[in-house]
N, C-alpha and C positions, 0 to 999 in steps of 0.2 A: 439837781441829784442826789441822789440816798442821804444817808448819813451812812450807810456802809462804804461806801466809793472816797470818804475824803478820810478813812483809815489809812492810812498807813497801811501793806501788808510789811507783816515781819521778819520775810525772809532778807529783804531795806536792812533791817537797822544788823541781822544776823551776819549779814553780806562784810557790813563794816568790824563789824566787830573782827570776824573772822579774819577782814581780812589786819587789824590793827594784832591778832592777833600770829595771823601771819610774821609779819615784817619782827614782831619780838621775837617768834623763834629761830625764825634767820639773823638775826644778830645776836643773840645766846650761841648760834650755832657756833658763827662764825670765828665770835671772839673767845668759840670755844678752842679750832683750830688753830688762834693764836697763840694761846696756848698751847696748848700740845708746841708748835711749833717753835716755841722759847724753850720748851722746857728740852726739844731731841737736841736741840743747838749745844743745850747745854752740856745734856751727857754725850755728846761728843765731843767736847774741848775737853768737857775732862779724863773719858780715854786717852785719849793725845797725849794728855802730860800721862800717861802712864809709857808709851810710848816714844819718848823722850829722851836721848841719852845724859850725861851726867852732865855733862859743860853746853849742851841745851838746856838747863834748868839751874842752869849755874848763874849763864846769861839772865836767864827769864828772873832770877833772883828770889826760886823755890831752893831748896831744899829735896834728897832723894821723899822724904816722908813727908815732907806734906805733901808732894805731888802723887804719890801713896793715895794719904787721909782724903783725898779731895778724890782725885780717881775712883776711890770702891764709895762714896756717895751712896746711894737712892736713886733712884728717876727720882721722888718726889721733893728732891731735898733744894 
């Protein structure tokens, strides 16, 4: 066996690194989708407050002003 045969080709090292990197990117994207879904759900419930009647708001225990203040908050708040 020659010296060249005993050296592992660099492609094997790159492929392992690339697999680890792909898993990291996939996990990051997955967490991004979870974060986005959480924000969208929060926004949806805030908008629902704006559509509630005064009686429904009273049942929940908040005033119309509190509902309005919460309903107009930014998507990122």
